[in-house]
PDB file of N, CA, C and O in Angstrom:
ATOM      1  N   MET A   1     -90.950  78.805 120.103  1.00  0.00           N
ATOM      2  CA  MET A   1     -89.908  78.086 120.806  1.00  0.00           C
ATOM      3  C   MET A   1     -89.076  77.301 119.790  1.00  0.00           C
ATOM      4  O   MET A   1     -89.629  76.634 118.916  1.00  0.00           O
ATOM      5  N   LYS A   2     -87.774  77.378 119.902  1.00  0.00           N
ATOM      6  CA  LYS A   2     -86.864  76.710 118.987  1.00  0.00           C
ATOM      7  C   LYS A   2     -86.731  75.238 119.358  1.00  0.00           C
ATOM      8  O   LYS A   2     -86.572  74.899 120.530  1.00  0.00           O
ATOM      9  N   GLU A   3     -86.797  74.359 118.345  1.00  0.00           N
ATOM     10  CA  GLU A   3     -86.616  72.942 118.585  1.00  0.00           C
ATOM     11  C   GLU A   3     -85.215  72.530 118.184  1.00  0.00           C
ATOM     12  O   GLU A   3     -84.687  72.996 117.174  1.00  0.00           O
ATOM     13  N   PHE A   4     -84.610  71.652 118.980  1.00  0.00           N
ATOM     14  CA  PHE A   4     -83.287  71.129 118.686  1.00  0.00           C
ATOM     15  C   PHE A   4     -83.443  69.738 118.075  1.00  0.00           C
ATOM     16  O   PHE A   4     -84.186  68.904 118.593  1.00  0.00           O
ATOM     17  N   SER A   5     -82.746  69.497 116.985  1.00  0.00           N
ATOM     18  CA  SER A   5     -82.880  68.204 116.326  1.00  0.00           C
ATOM     19  C   SER A   5     -81.818  67.210 116.788  1.00  0.00           C
ATOM     20  O   SER A   5     -82.035  66.001 116.708  1.00  0.00           O
ATOM     21  N   ARG A   6     -80.688  67.691 117.265  1.00  0.00           N
ATOM     22  CA  ARG A   6     -79.599  66.808 117.678  1.00  0.00           C
ATOM     23  C   ARG A   6     -79.647  66.585 119.184  1.00  0.00           C
ATOM     24  O   ARG A   6     -80.245  67.357 119.934  1.00  0.00           O
ATOM     25  N   ASN A   7     -78.999  65.508 119.596  1.00  0.00           N
ATOM     26  CA  ASN A   7     -78.937  65.263 121.031  1.00  0.00           C
ATOM     27  C   ASN A   7     -77.713  65.949 121.621  1.00  0.00           C
ATOM     28  O   ASN A   7     -76.776  66.299 120.903  1.00  0.00           O
ATOM     29  N   PHE A   8     -77.731  66.136 122.928  1.00  0.00           N
ATOM     30  CA  PHE A   8     -76.628  66.764 123.644  1.00  0.00           C
ATOM     31  C   PHE A   8     -75.775  65.660 124.239  1.00  0.00           C
ATOM     32  O   PHE A   8     -76.239  64.904 125.093  1.00  0.00           O
ATOM     33  N   GLY A   9     -74.526  65.563 123.793  1.00  0.00           N
ATOM     34  CA  GLY A   9     -73.621  64.506 124.233  1.00  0.00           C
ATOM     35  C   GLY A   9     -73.456  63.482 123.133  1.00  0.00           C
ATOM     36  O   GLY A   9     -74.440  63.065 122.523  1.00  0.00           O
ATOM     37  N   ARG A  10     -72.234  63.071 122.870  1.00  0.00           N
ATOM     38  CA  ARG A  10     -71.950  62.140 121.776  1.00  0.00           C
ATOM     39  C   ARG A  10     -71.897  60.712 122.294  1.00  0.00           C
ATOM     40  O   ARG A  10     -70.914  60.299 122.909  1.00  0.00           O
ATOM     41  N   ILE A  11     -72.958  59.966 122.040  1.00  0.00           N
ATOM     42  CA  ILE A  11     -73.047  58.583 122.487  1.00  0.00           C
ATOM     43  C   ILE A  11     -72.039  57.706 121.760  1.00  0.00           C
ATOM     44  O   ILE A  11     -71.476  56.790 122.360  1.00  0.00           O
ATOM     45  N   ASP A  12     -71.800  57.971 120.470  1.00  0.00           N
ATOM     46  CA  ASP A  12     -70.933  57.090 119.685  1.00  0.00           C
ATOM     47  C   ASP A  12     -69.468  57.162 120.109  1.00  0.00           C
ATOM     48  O   ASP A  12     -68.665  56.362 119.629  1.00  0.00           O
ATOM     49  N   ASP A  13     -69.091  58.085 120.986  1.00  0.00           N
ATOM     50  CA  ASP A  13     -67.728  58.146 121.514  1.00  0.00           C
ATOM     51  C   ASP A  13     -67.512  57.167 122.666  1.00  0.00           C
ATOM     52  O   ASP A  13     -66.376  56.923 123.071  1.00  0.00           O
ATOM     53  N   PHE A  14     -68.602  56.608 123.193  1.00  0.00           N
ATOM     54  CA  PHE A  14     -68.533  55.741 124.374  1.00  0.00           C
ATOM     55  C   PHE A  14     -69.283  54.445 124.121  1.00  0.00           C
ATOM     56  O   PHE A  14     -70.175  54.387 123.275  1.00  0.00           O
ATOM     57  N   SER A  15     -68.915  53.409 124.859  1.00  0.00           N
ATOM     58  CA  SER A  15     -69.656  52.154 124.807  1.00  0.00           C
ATOM     59  C   SER A  15     -69.631  51.503 126.184  1.00  0.00           C
ATOM     60  O   SER A  15     -68.818  51.851 127.040  1.00  0.00           O
ATOM     61  N   GLU A  16     -70.533  50.557 126.377  1.00  0.00           N
ATOM     62  CA  GLU A  16     -70.593  49.842 127.651  1.00  0.00           C
ATOM     63  C   GLU A  16     -69.274  49.130 127.892  1.00  0.00           C
ATOM     64  O   GLU A  16     -68.722  48.508 126.984  1.00  0.00           O
ATOM     65  N   GLY A  17     -68.772  49.223 129.109  1.00  0.00           N
ATOM     66  CA  GLY A  17     -67.511  48.598 129.474  1.00  0.00           C
ATOM     67  C   GLY A  17     -66.322  49.543 129.426  1.00  0.00           C
ATOM     68  O   GLY A  17     -65.231  49.180 129.865  1.00  0.00           O
ATOM     69  N   ASP A  18     -66.512  50.757 128.898  1.00  0.00           N
ATOM     70  CA  ASP A  18     -65.413  51.721 128.852  1.00  0.00           C
ATOM     71  C   ASP A  18     -65.073  52.207 130.258  1.00  0.00           C
ATOM     72  O   ASP A  18     -65.957  52.414 131.089  1.00  0.00           O
ATOM     73  N   LEU A  19     -63.798  52.383 130.505  1.00  0.00           N
ATOM     74  CA  LEU A  19     -63.308  52.937 131.756  1.00  0.00           C
ATOM     75  C   LEU A  19     -63.265  54.456 131.600  1.00  0.00           C
ATOM     76  O   LEU A  19     -62.623  54.965 130.682  1.00  0.00           O
ATOM     77  N   VAL A  20     -63.943  55.181 132.487  1.00  0.00           N
ATOM     78  CA  VAL A  20     -64.081  56.630 132.356  1.00  0.00           C
ATOM     79  C   VAL A  20     -63.786  57.336 133.672  1.00  0.00           C
ATOM     80  O   VAL A  20     -63.788  56.724 134.740  1.00  0.00           O
ATOM     81  N   PHE A  21     -63.531  58.647 133.571  1.00  0.00           N
ATOM     82  CA  PHE A  21     -63.434  59.459 134.777  1.00  0.00           C
ATOM     83  C   PHE A  21     -64.202  60.751 134.572  1.00  0.00           C
ATOM     84  O   PHE A  21     -64.525  61.128 133.446  1.00  0.00           O
ATOM     85  N   TRP A  22     -64.490  61.427 135.684  1.00  0.00           N
ATOM     86  CA  TRP A  22     -65.240  62.677 135.679  1.00  0.00           C
ATOM     87  C   TRP A  22     -64.842  63.469 136.908  1.00  0.00           C
ATOM     88  O   TRP A  22     -64.261  62.921 137.845  1.00  0.00           O
ATOM     89  N   SER A  23     -65.150  64.746 136.909  1.00  0.00           N
ATOM     90  CA  SER A  23     -64.859  65.620 138.052  1.00  0.00           C
ATOM     91  C   SER A  23     -66.138  65.919 138.803  1.00  0.00           C
ATOM     92  O   SER A  23     -67.185  66.152 138.198  1.00  0.00           O
ATOM     93  N   PHE A  24     -66.050  65.912 140.123  1.00  0.00           N
ATOM     94  CA  PHE A  24     -67.173  66.300 140.962  1.00  0.00           C
ATOM     95  C   PHE A  24     -67.170  67.818 141.124  1.00  0.00           C
ATOM     96  O   PHE A  24     -66.109  68.442 141.120  1.00  0.00           O
ATOM     97  N   LEU A  25     -68.340  68.405 141.266  1.00  0.00           N
ATOM     98  CA  LEU A  25     -68.434  69.839 141.525  1.00  0.00           C
ATOM     99  C   LEU A  25     -68.296  70.058 143.023  1.00  0.00           C
ATOM    100  O   LEU A  25     -69.287  70.179 143.744  1.00  0.00           O
ATOM    101  N   SER A  26     -67.057  70.108 143.472  1.00  0.00           N
ATOM    102  CA  SER A  26     -66.789  70.307 144.893  1.00  0.00           C
ATOM    103  C   SER A  26     -65.534  71.160 145.029  1.00  0.00           C
ATOM    104  O   SER A  26     -64.725  71.223 144.104  1.00  0.00           O
ATOM    105  N   PRO A  27     -65.367  71.811 146.168  1.00  0.00           N
ATOM    106  CA  PRO A  27     -64.165  72.629 146.372  1.00  0.00           C
ATOM    107  C   PRO A  27     -62.868  71.824 146.294  1.00  0.00           C
ATOM    108  O   PRO A  27     -61.824  72.375 145.946  1.00  0.00           O
ATOM    109  N   LYS A  28     -62.919  70.528 146.614  1.00  0.00           N
ATOM    110  CA  LYS A  28     -61.717  69.688 146.592  1.00  0.00           C
ATOM    111  C   LYS A  28     -61.336  69.243 145.178  1.00  0.00           C
ATOM    112  O   LYS A  28     -60.249  68.703 144.974  1.00  0.00           O
ATOM    113  N   ARG A  29     -62.228  69.466 144.192  1.00  0.00           N
ATOM    114  CA  ARG A  29     -62.005  69.054 142.792  1.00  0.00           C
ATOM    115  C   ARG A  29     -61.676  67.565 142.686  1.00  0.00           C
ATOM    116  O   ARG A  29     -60.758  67.166 141.969  1.00  0.00           O
ATOM    117  N   GLU A  30     -62.432  66.767 143.401  1.00  0.00           N
ATOM    118  CA  GLU A  30     -62.236  65.322 143.366  1.00  0.00           C
ATOM    119  C   GLU A  30     -62.616  64.762 141.998  1.00  0.00           C
ATOM    120  O   GLU A  30     -63.429  65.341 141.278  1.00  0.00           O
ATOM    121  N   LYS A  31     -62.018  63.637 141.658  1.00  0.00           N
ATOM    122  CA  LYS A  31     -62.331  62.950 140.417  1.00  0.00           C
ATOM    123  C   LYS A  31     -62.917  61.588 140.739  1.00  0.00           C
ATOM    124  O   LYS A  31     -62.530  60.937 141.710  1.00  0.00           O
ATOM    125  N   GLY A  32     -63.859  61.170 139.904  1.00  0.00           N
ATOM    126  CA  GLY A  32     -64.434  59.841 140.032  1.00  0.00           C
ATOM    127  C   GLY A  32     -63.917  58.970 138.901  1.00  0.00           C
ATOM    128  O   GLY A  32     -63.546  59.466 137.838  1.00  0.00           O
ATOM    129  N   ILE A  33     -63.897  57.682 139.138  1.00  0.00           N
ATOM    130  CA  ILE A  33     -63.491  56.729 138.112  1.00  0.00           C
ATOM    131  C   ILE A  33     -64.459  55.561 138.159  1.00  0.00           C
ATOM    132  O   ILE A  33     -64.867  55.118 139.232  1.00  0.00           O
ATOM    133  N   GLY A  34     -64.821  55.066 136.978  1.00  0.00           N
ATOM    134  CA  GLY A  34     -65.781  53.977 136.948  1.00  0.00           C
ATOM    135  C   GLY A  34     -65.888  53.350 135.574  1.00  0.00           C
ATOM    136  O   GLY A  34     -65.158  53.706 134.649  1.00  0.00           O
ATOM    137  N   ILE A  35     -66.815  52.407 135.458  1.00  0.00           N
ATOM    138  CA  ILE A  35     -67.039  51.660 134.228  1.00  0.00           C
ATOM    139  C   ILE A  35     -68.466  51.899 133.760  1.00  0.00           C
ATOM    140  O   ILE A  35     -69.410  51.801 134.544  1.00  0.00           O
ATOM    141  N   ILE A  36     -68.617  52.215 132.471  1.00  0.00           N
ATOM    142  CA  ILE A  36     -69.959  52.451 131.921  1.00  0.00           C
ATOM    143  C   ILE A  36     -70.732  51.143 131.888  1.00  0.00           C
ATOM    144  O   ILE A  36     -70.273  50.144 131.334  1.00  0.00           O
ATOM    145  N   ASN A  37     -71.912  51.166 132.492  1.00  0.00           N
ATOM    146  CA  ASN A  37     -72.795  50.005 132.529  1.00  0.00           C
ATOM    147  C   ASN A  37     -73.878  50.114 131.461  1.00  0.00           C
ATOM    148  O   ASN A  37     -74.242  49.112 130.846  1.00  0.00           O
ATOM    149  N   LYS A  38     -74.400  51.331 131.234  1.00  0.00           N
ATOM    150  CA  LYS A  38     -75.503  51.526 130.298  1.00  0.00           C
ATOM    151  C   LYS A  38     -75.453  52.951 129.770  1.00  0.00           C
ATOM    152  O   LYS A  38     -75.077  53.876 130.491  1.00  0.00           O
ATOM    153  N   ILE A  39     -75.835  53.125 128.505  1.00  0.00           N
ATOM    154  CA  ILE A  39     -75.921  54.449 127.886  1.00  0.00           C
ATOM    155  C   ILE A  39     -77.371  54.663 127.475  1.00  0.00           C
ATOM    156  O   ILE A  39     -77.990  53.783 126.877  1.00  0.00           O
ATOM    157  N   PHE A  40     -77.914  55.841 127.798  1.00  0.00           N
ATOM    158  CA  PHE A  40     -79.315  56.116 127.481  1.00  0.00           C
ATOM    159  C   PHE A  40     -79.513  57.601 127.238  1.00  0.00           C
ATOM    160  O   PHE A  40     -78.619  58.408 127.490  1.00  0.00           O
ATOM    161  N   GLU A  41     -80.700  57.956 126.744  1.00  0.00           N
ATOM    162  CA  GLU A  41     -81.056  59.355 126.495  1.00  0.00           C
ATOM    163  C   GLU A  41     -82.334  59.696 127.233  1.00  0.00           C
ATOM    164  O   GLU A  41     -83.233  58.864 127.358  1.00  0.00           O
ATOM    165  N   ASN A  42     -82.411  60.929 127.721  1.00  0.00           N
ATOM    166  CA  ASN A  42     -83.615  61.492 128.335  1.00  0.00           C
ATOM    167  C   ASN A  42     -83.918  62.805 127.648  1.00  0.00           C
ATOM    168  O   ASN A  42     -83.006  63.496 127.193  1.00  0.00           O
ATOM    169  N   GLU A  43     -85.189  63.154 127.567  1.00  0.00           N
ATOM    170  CA  GLU A  43     -85.551  64.447 127.003  1.00  0.00           C
ATOM    171  C   GLU A  43     -85.540  65.483 128.117  1.00  0.00           C
ATOM    172  O   GLU A  43     -86.219  65.331 129.133  1.00  0.00           O
ATOM    173  N   VAL A  44     -84.755  66.544 127.909  1.00  0.00           N
ATOM    174  CA  VAL A  44     -84.647  67.624 128.881  1.00  0.00           C
ATOM    175  C   VAL A  44     -84.816  68.932 128.130  1.00  0.00           C
ATOM    176  O   VAL A  44     -84.024  69.242 127.240  1.00  0.00           O
ATOM    177  N   GLY A  45     -85.835  69.698 128.476  1.00  0.00           N
ATOM    178  CA  GLY A  45     -86.061  70.983 127.828  1.00  0.00           C
ATOM    179  C   GLY A  45     -86.316  70.874 126.337  1.00  0.00           C
ATOM    180  O   GLY A  45     -85.925  71.762 125.578  1.00  0.00           O
ATOM    181  N   GLY A  46     -86.961  69.806 125.905  1.00  0.00           N
ATOM    182  CA  GLY A  46     -87.257  69.613 124.503  1.00  0.00           C
ATOM    183  C   GLY A  46     -86.088  69.114 123.676  1.00  0.00           C
ATOM    184  O   GLY A  46     -86.133  69.156 122.447  1.00  0.00           O
ATOM    185  N   ARG A  47     -85.049  68.644 124.335  1.00  0.00           N
ATOM    186  CA  ARG A  47     -83.854  68.174 123.641  1.00  0.00           C
ATOM    187  C   ARG A  47     -83.423  66.837 124.225  1.00  0.00           C
ATOM    188  O   ARG A  47     -83.538  66.609 125.429  1.00  0.00           O
ATOM    189  N   SER A  48     -82.928  65.962 123.369  1.00  0.00           N
ATOM    190  CA  SER A  48     -82.441  64.665 123.818  1.00  0.00           C
ATOM    191  C   SER A  48     -81.053  64.835 124.434  1.00  0.00           C
ATOM    192  O   SER A  48     -80.143  65.371 123.802  1.00  0.00           O
ATOM    193  N   VAL A  49     -80.905  64.370 125.678  1.00  0.00           N
ATOM    194  CA  VAL A  49     -79.645  64.509 126.406  1.00  0.00           C
ATOM    195  C   VAL A  49     -79.111  63.118 126.731  1.00  0.00           C
ATOM    196  O   VAL A  49     -79.843  62.268 127.238  1.00  0.00           O
ATOM    197  N   SER A  50     -77.829  62.891 126.435  1.00  0.00           N
ATOM    198  CA  SER A  50     -77.206  61.579 126.623  1.00  0.00           C
ATOM    199  C   SER A  50     -76.613  61.441 128.020  1.00  0.00           C
ATOM    200  O   SER A  50     -75.920  62.329 128.516  1.00  0.00           O
ATOM    201  N   TYR A  51     -76.907  60.302 128.636  1.00  0.00           N
ATOM    202  CA  TYR A  51     -76.394  59.968 129.963  1.00  0.00           C
ATOM    203  C   TYR A  51     -75.772  58.587 129.932  1.00  0.00           C
ATOM    204  O   TYR A  51     -76.017  57.802 129.016  1.00  0.00           O
ATOM    205  N   ALA A  52     -74.963  58.298 130.942  1.00  0.00           N
ATOM    206  CA  ALA A  52     -74.423  56.957 131.134  1.00  0.00           C
ATOM    207  C   ALA A  52     -74.620  56.563 132.593  1.00  0.00           C
ATOM    208  O   ALA A  52     -74.415  57.370 133.499  1.00  0.00           O
ATOM    209  N   THR A  53     -75.016  55.327 132.804  1.00  0.00           N
ATOM    210  CA  THR A  53     -75.021  54.765 134.146  1.00  0.00           C
ATOM    211  C   THR A  53     -73.635  54.180 134.353  1.00  0.00           C
ATOM    212  O   THR A  53     -73.210  53.283 133.625  1.00  0.00           O
ATOM    213  N   VAL A  54     -72.933  54.700 135.359  1.00  0.00           N
ATOM    214  CA  VAL A  54     -71.543  54.335 135.601  1.00  0.00           C
ATOM    215  C   VAL A  54     -71.418  53.692 136.973  1.00  0.00           C
ATOM    216  O   VAL A  54     -71.992  54.177 137.949  1.00  0.00           O
ATOM    217  N   TYR A  55     -70.662  52.591 137.046  1.00  0.00           N
ATOM    218  CA  TYR A  55     -70.359  51.979 138.330  1.00  0.00           C
ATOM    219  C   TYR A  55     -69.137  52.689 138.895  1.00  0.00           C
ATOM    220  O   TYR A  55     -68.033  52.561 138.364  1.00  0.00           O
ATOM    221  N   SER A  56     -69.342  53.440 139.979  1.00  0.00           N
ATOM    222  CA  SER A  56     -68.265  54.190 140.614  1.00  0.00           C
ATOM    223  C   SER A  56     -67.401  53.244 141.441  1.00  0.00           C
ATOM    224  O   SER A  56     -67.883  52.599 142.372  1.00  0.00           O
ATOM    225  N   MET A  57     -66.124  53.171 141.090  1.00  0.00           N
ATOM    226  CA  MET A  57     -65.215  52.272 141.804  1.00  0.00           C
ATOM    227  C   MET A  57     -64.925  52.745 143.219  1.00  0.00           C
ATOM    228  O   MET A  57     -64.656  51.935 144.106  1.00  0.00           O
ATOM    229  N   LYS A  58     -64.979  54.042 143.431  1.00  0.00           N
ATOM    230  CA  LYS A  58     -64.701  54.588 144.761  1.00  0.00           C
ATOM    231  C   LYS A  58     -65.863  54.350 145.720  1.00  0.00           C
ATOM    232  O   LYS A  58     -65.662  53.907 146.851  1.00  0.00           O
ATOM    233  N   ASN A  59     -67.092  54.649 145.260  1.00  0.00           N
ATOM    234  CA  ASN A  59     -68.261  54.564 146.134  1.00  0.00           C
ATOM    235  C   ASN A  59     -69.001  53.242 146.042  1.00  0.00           C
ATOM    236  O   ASN A  59     -69.892  52.970 146.846  1.00  0.00           O
ATOM    237  N   LYS A  60     -68.634  52.408 145.058  1.00  0.00           N
ATOM    238  CA  LYS A  60     -69.260  51.090 144.864  1.00  0.00           C
ATOM    239  C   LYS A  60     -70.769  51.196 144.642  1.00  0.00           C
ATOM    240  O   LYS A  60     -71.539  50.386 145.158  1.00  0.00           O
ATOM    241  N   VAL A  61     -71.182  52.205 143.868  1.00  0.00           N
ATOM    242  CA  VAL A  61     -72.600  52.398 143.537  1.00  0.00           C
ATOM    243  C   VAL A  61     -72.723  52.771 142.058  1.00  0.00           C
ATOM    244  O   VAL A  61     -71.749  53.191 141.433  1.00  0.00           O
ATOM    245  N   TYR A  62     -73.922  52.614 141.510  1.00  0.00           N
ATOM    246  CA  TYR A  62     -74.214  53.039 140.152  1.00  0.00           C
ATOM    247  C   TYR A  62     -74.763  54.457 140.189  1.00  0.00           C
ATOM    248  O   TYR A  62     -75.645  54.761 140.992  1.00  0.00           O
ATOM    249  N   ILE A  63     -74.245  55.333 139.321  1.00  0.00           N
ATOM    250  CA  ILE A  63     -74.735  56.704 139.248  1.00  0.00           C
ATOM    251  C   ILE A  63     -74.933  57.093 137.782  1.00  0.00           C
ATOM    252  O   ILE A  63     -74.211  56.626 136.900  1.00  0.00           O
ATOM    253  N   ASP A  64     -75.924  57.957 137.538  1.00  0.00           N
ATOM    254  CA  ASP A  64     -76.178  58.475 136.198  1.00  0.00           C
ATOM    255  C   ASP A  64     -75.419  59.782 136.034  1.00  0.00           C
ATOM    256  O   ASP A  64     -75.543  60.691 136.856  1.00  0.00           O
ATOM    257  N   ILE A  65     -74.625  59.870 134.959  1.00  0.00           N
ATOM    258  CA  ILE A  65     -73.783  61.035 134.716  1.00  0.00           C
ATOM    259  C   ILE A  65     -74.026  61.522 133.297  1.00  0.00           C
ATOM    260  O   ILE A  65     -74.141  60.722 132.368  1.00  0.00           O
ATOM    261  N   LEU A  66     -74.105  62.825 133.135  1.00  0.00           N
ATOM    262  CA  LEU A  66     -74.201  63.426 131.812  1.00  0.00           C
ATOM    263  C   LEU A  66     -72.977  62.987 131.008  1.00  0.00           C
ATOM    264  O   LEU A  66     -71.845  63.160 131.458  1.00  0.00           O
ATOM    265  N   ILE A  67     -73.199  62.425 129.828  1.00  0.00           N
ATOM    266  CA  ILE A  67     -72.093  61.844 129.066  1.00  0.00           C
ATOM    267  C   ILE A  67     -71.070  62.895 128.641  1.00  0.00           C
ATOM    268  O   ILE A  67     -69.906  62.567 128.412  1.00  0.00           O
ATOM    269  N   ALA A  68     -71.493  64.149 128.536  1.00  0.00           N
ATOM    270  CA  ALA A  68     -70.568  65.226 128.176  1.00  0.00           C
ATOM    271  C   ALA A  68     -69.535  65.470 129.281  1.00  0.00           C
ATOM    272  O   ALA A  68     -68.497  66.080 129.026  1.00  0.00           O
ATOM    273  N   ASN A  69     -69.807  65.002 130.500  1.00  0.00           N
ATOM    274  CA  ASN A  69     -68.880  65.174 131.618  1.00  0.00           C
ATOM    275  C   ASN A  69     -67.876  64.036 131.747  1.00  0.00           C
ATOM    276  O   ASN A  69     -67.002  64.079 132.613  1.00  0.00           O
ATOM    277  N   LEU A  70     -67.990  63.019 130.896  1.00  0.00           N
ATOM    278  CA  LEU A  70     -67.116  61.851 130.990  1.00  0.00           C
ATOM    279  C   LEU A  70     -65.920  61.972 130.055  1.00  0.00           C
ATOM    280  O   LEU A  70     -66.011  62.543 128.968  1.00  0.00           O
ATOM    281  N   THR A  71     -64.799  61.420 130.505  1.00  0.00           N
ATOM    282  CA  THR A  71     -63.595  61.297 129.685  1.00  0.00           C
ATOM    283  C   THR A  71     -63.189  59.831 129.706  1.00  0.00           C
ATOM    284  O   THR A  71     -63.100  59.219 130.770  1.00  0.00           O
ATOM    285  N   LYS A  72     -62.945  59.273 128.527  1.00  0.00           N
ATOM    286  CA  LYS A  72     -62.611  57.859 128.417  1.00  0.00           C
ATOM    287  C   LYS A  72     -61.143  57.635 128.764  1.00  0.00           C
ATOM    288  O   LYS A  72     -60.268  58.342 128.265  1.00  0.00           O
ATOM    289  N   LEU A  73     -60.875  56.655 129.615  1.00  0.00           N
ATOM    290  CA  LEU A  73     -59.510  56.275 129.964  1.00  0.00           C
ATOM    291  C   LEU A  73     -59.034  55.109 129.113  1.00  0.00           C
ATOM    292  O   LEU A  73     -57.872  55.052 128.712  1.00  0.00           O
ATOM    293  N   GLN A  74     -59.944  54.179 128.843  1.00  0.00           N
ATOM    294  CA  GLN A  74     -59.562  52.985 128.112  1.00  0.00           C
ATOM    295  C   GLN A  74     -60.752  52.497 127.317  1.00  0.00           C
ATOM    296  O   GLN A  74     -61.854  52.394 127.853  1.00  0.00           O
ATOM    297  N   LYS A  75     -60.547  52.194 126.040  1.00  0.00           N
ATOM    298  CA  LYS A  75     -61.613  51.666 125.201  1.00  0.00           C
ATOM    299  C   LYS A  75     -61.843  50.205 125.533  1.00  0.00           C
ATOM    300  O   LYS A  75     -60.891  49.458 125.759  1.00  0.00           O
ATOM    301  N   ASN A  76     -63.108  49.790 125.564  1.00  0.00           N
ATOM    302  CA  ASN A  76     -63.462  48.398 125.808  1.00  0.00           C
ATOM    303  C   ASN A  76     -63.016  47.560 124.614  1.00  0.00           C
ATOM    304  O   ASN A  76     -63.423  47.834 123.485  1.00  0.00           O
ATOM    305  N   GLU A  77     -62.203  46.565 124.841  1.00  0.00           N
ATOM    306  CA  GLU A  77     -61.712  45.686 123.783  1.00  0.00           C
ATOM    307  C   GLU A  77     -62.375  44.325 123.902  1.00  0.00           C
ATOM    308  O   GLU A  77     -62.431  43.752 124.990  1.00  0.00           O
ATOM    309  N   HIS A  78     -62.876  43.805 122.790  1.00  0.00           N
ATOM    310  CA  HIS A  78     -63.484  42.464 122.760  1.00  0.00           C
ATOM    311  C   HIS A  78     -62.510  41.528 122.053  1.00  0.00           C
ATOM    312  O   HIS A  78     -62.063  41.795 120.938  1.00  0.00           O
ATOM    313  N   PHE A  79     -62.197  40.443 122.720  1.00  0.00           N
ATOM    314  CA  PHE A  79     -61.260  39.473 122.165  1.00  0.00           C
ATOM    315  C   PHE A  79     -62.004  38.169 121.933  1.00  0.00           C
ATOM    316  O   PHE A  79     -62.823  37.754 122.753  1.00  0.00           O
ATOM    317  N   ASP A  80     -61.712  37.528 120.807  1.00  0.00           N
ATOM    318  CA  ASP A  80     -62.259  36.196 120.528  1.00  0.00           C
ATOM    319  C   ASP A  80     -61.295  35.161 121.077  1.00  0.00           C
ATOM    320  O   ASP A  80     -60.117  35.152 120.719  1.00  0.00           O
ATOM    321  N   ALA A  81     -61.785  34.297 121.936  1.00  0.00           N
ATOM    322  CA  ALA A  81     -60.912  33.272 122.533  1.00  0.00           C
ATOM    323  C   ALA A  81     -60.918  32.004 121.713  1.00  0.00           C
ATOM    324  O   ALA A  81     -60.241  31.038 122.066  1.00  0.00           O
TER     325      ALA A  81
END
């Protein structure tokens, strides 16, 4: 059995607080929009897979989404006051 050394999904492209969108697998091709709350990895099939817990603005719930399915709308900016 072949082992994979890299993870699936680029975590360094995203950070907590980023505004993101994704497409649902439905005939209507709906899109979701939300804010990343947490980024984590799970082992799936012997490979590390990157996920994000996203707060869905439409449904007002937290959902786990494969990070490869996310597109960033706005980078989280930190300002010193």
